[in-house]
C-alpha positions in Angstrom: 12.7 -13.6 7.4 14.3 -10.3 6.7 12.9 -8.0 3.9 12.1 -10.8 1.4 8.6 -11.6 0.2 7.2 -14.9 1.3 5.3 -17.0 -1.3 1.6 -17.6 -0.4 -0.9 -20.1 -1.6 -3.7 -19.4 -4.0 -6.3 -17.2 -2.3 -10.0 -17.2 -3.0 -11.0 -14.1 -5.0 -7.6 -13.8 -6.6 -7.6 -14.9 -10.2 -3.8 -15.5 -10.3 -1.9 -18.5 -9.1 0.4 -17.0 -6.5 0.8 -14.0 -4.3 3.6 -13.1 -2.0 3.3 -11.3 1.4 5.3 -8.1 1.5 7.3 -6.9 4.5 5.8 -4.4 7.0 7.4 -1.9 9.3 6.8 -1.2 13.0 5.5 2.3 13.0 3.9 3.2 9.7 0.3 4.4 10.0 -0.8 2.1 7.2 1.2 -1.1 7.7 2.9 -0.7 11.1 2.4 -3.7 13.2 3.2 -1.9 16.4 1.3 1.3 15.7 -1.7 1.3 18.0 -3.5 3.9 15.9 -2.7 2.4 12.5 -4.6 0.2 10.1 -2.1 -2.7 10.2 -2.6 -3.4 6.5 -0.9 -6.5 5.1 0.2 -6.2 1.5 0.6 -8.9 -1.1 2.4 -8.8 -4.4 0.9 -10.6 -7.5 3.8 -10.8 -10.0 1.6 -12.2 -12.8 -0.8 -9.3 -12.6 2.0 -6.8 -11.7 -0.2 -5.6 -8.8 0.0 -5.1 -5.1 -3.1 -5.5 -2.9 -4.4 -5.1 0.6 -7.8 -5.7 2.2 -8.6 -3.5 5.1 -11.6 -2.3 7.2 -11.3 1.4 8.0 -12.8 2.1 11.4 -15.4 4.8 12.1 -12.8 6.8 14.1 -11.2 7.7 10.7 -14.4 9.3 9.3 -14.6 12.8 7.7 -18.4 12.7 8.1 -20.3 10.0 10.0 -20.1 6.7 8.1 -17.7 8.1 5.5 -13.9 7.6 5.5 -11.9 10.8 5.6 -10.3 11.7 2.2 -6.9 12.0 3.9 -7.0 8.4 5.1 -8.0 7.2 1.6 -5.1 9.3 0.1 -2.7 7.7 2.6 -3.8 4.2 1.7 -3.4 4.8 -2.0 -0.1 6.6 -1.5 1.2 3.5 0.4 -0.2 1.2 -2.3 1.7 3.0 -5.0 4.9 3.0 -3.0 4.5 -0.7 -2.5 4.1 -1.3 -6.2 7.9 -0.8 -6.3 8.3 -3.9 -4.1 6.8 -6.3 -6.6 10.3 -6.7 -8.1 12.4 -4.8 -5.5 13.2 -4.4 -1.8 13.9 -1.9 0.9 16.5 -0.1 -1.1 14.1 0.4 -4.0 11.6 2.5 -2.0 10.9 6.0 -3.2 9.0 9.0 -1.8 6.0 10.6 -3.4 6.8 13.8 -5.4 3.4 14.3 -6.9 0.0 12.7 -6.2 -3.3 13.2 -8.0 -6.4 11.6 -6.6 -10.0 11.4 -7.8 -12.7 10.6 -5.3 -15.4 8.9 -7.3 -17.9 8.1 -4.5 -18.0 8.1 -0.6 -16.0 5.2 1.0 -18.0 3.8 3.9 -16.3 3.2 7.3 -16.4 -0.2 8.9 -16.6 -1.9 5.4 -14.0 -4.2 3.8 -12.2 -2.3 1.0 -9.4 -3.4 -1.3 -6.5 -1.2 -2.4 -4.8 -2.2 -5.6 -1.8 -0.6 -7.2 0.4 -1.1 -10.3 3.8 0.3 -11.2 3.3 1.9 -14.6 7.0 2.7 -15.3 10.3 3.2 -13.6 13.2 5.1 -15.1 16.3 5.7 -13.0 15.4 7.4 -9.7 11.8 8.1 -10.7 8.6 6.0 -11.1 5.0 6.4 -11.9 2.3 4.3 -10.3 -1.5 4.1 -10.1 -3.9 2.8 -7.5 -7.5 2.4 -6.7 -9.7 1.7 -3.7 -12.5 -0.8 -4.3 -15.6 -1.4 -2.4 -16.8 -5.0 -1.7 -18.9 -5.1 -4.9 -15.8 -4.0 -7.0 -16.9 -0.4 -7.4 -14.0 2.0 -7.4 -14.4 4.7 -4.8 -11.1 6.5 -5.4 -8.2 6.4 -7.9 -4.8 8.0 -7.7 -1.6 8.4 -9.8 1.7 9.3 -8.3 5.2 10.3 -9.4 7.8 9.0 -7.0 11.4 9.9 -6.6 14.6 8.9 -4.8 14.5 10.7 -1.4 17.4 13.0 -0.4 20.2 11.1 1.3 19.5 12.6 4.7 15.9 11.3 4.5 16.9 7.8 3.3 19.6 7.6 6.0 16.8 8.0 8.6 15.1 4.9 7.3 18.1 2.7 8.3 17.0 2.3 11.9 13.9 0.6 10.6 15.7 -1.8 8.3 16.2 -4.6 10.9 12.5 -4.5 11.7 11.3 -4.5 8.0 10.0 -8.0 7.8 7.2 -10.3 6.6 4.7 -10.9 9.4 3.6 -14.5 9.9 0.0 -14.1 11.1 
């Protein structure tokens, strides 16, 4: 299917009419379908809400303390979410890299518990963008929030992404 989002049916727990599955890569720690150590998160865009979401269970092996997800893992998930907010109305060539990230950990995030990451693109001007994201526990409590400024990567970095382009696709699982 290439790098295009695929429309999905209405999902329980989503108040909006339609979500679209986003493409994934092979090796990314967060979404890489072939990364044996990764989370294999599947992302969906909700154009009406201007949000991107994923539901994931973070295994105990990614703890910082027993039963609590490591803050670096939470940061990685929220960073990915904010980058993916660029894909709501864009594609592979619209991806940016994080230039600045601020995160607030509001409460411990338990391991082996379903969590939802939600991100919104706040604004995009030229080669820069600002987005926000949060990680929600099953009861809707926000365990962490983040805001990032993203920028166009240097050409040599973006050139390295080209080998992944043919594998950037929407998974049909």
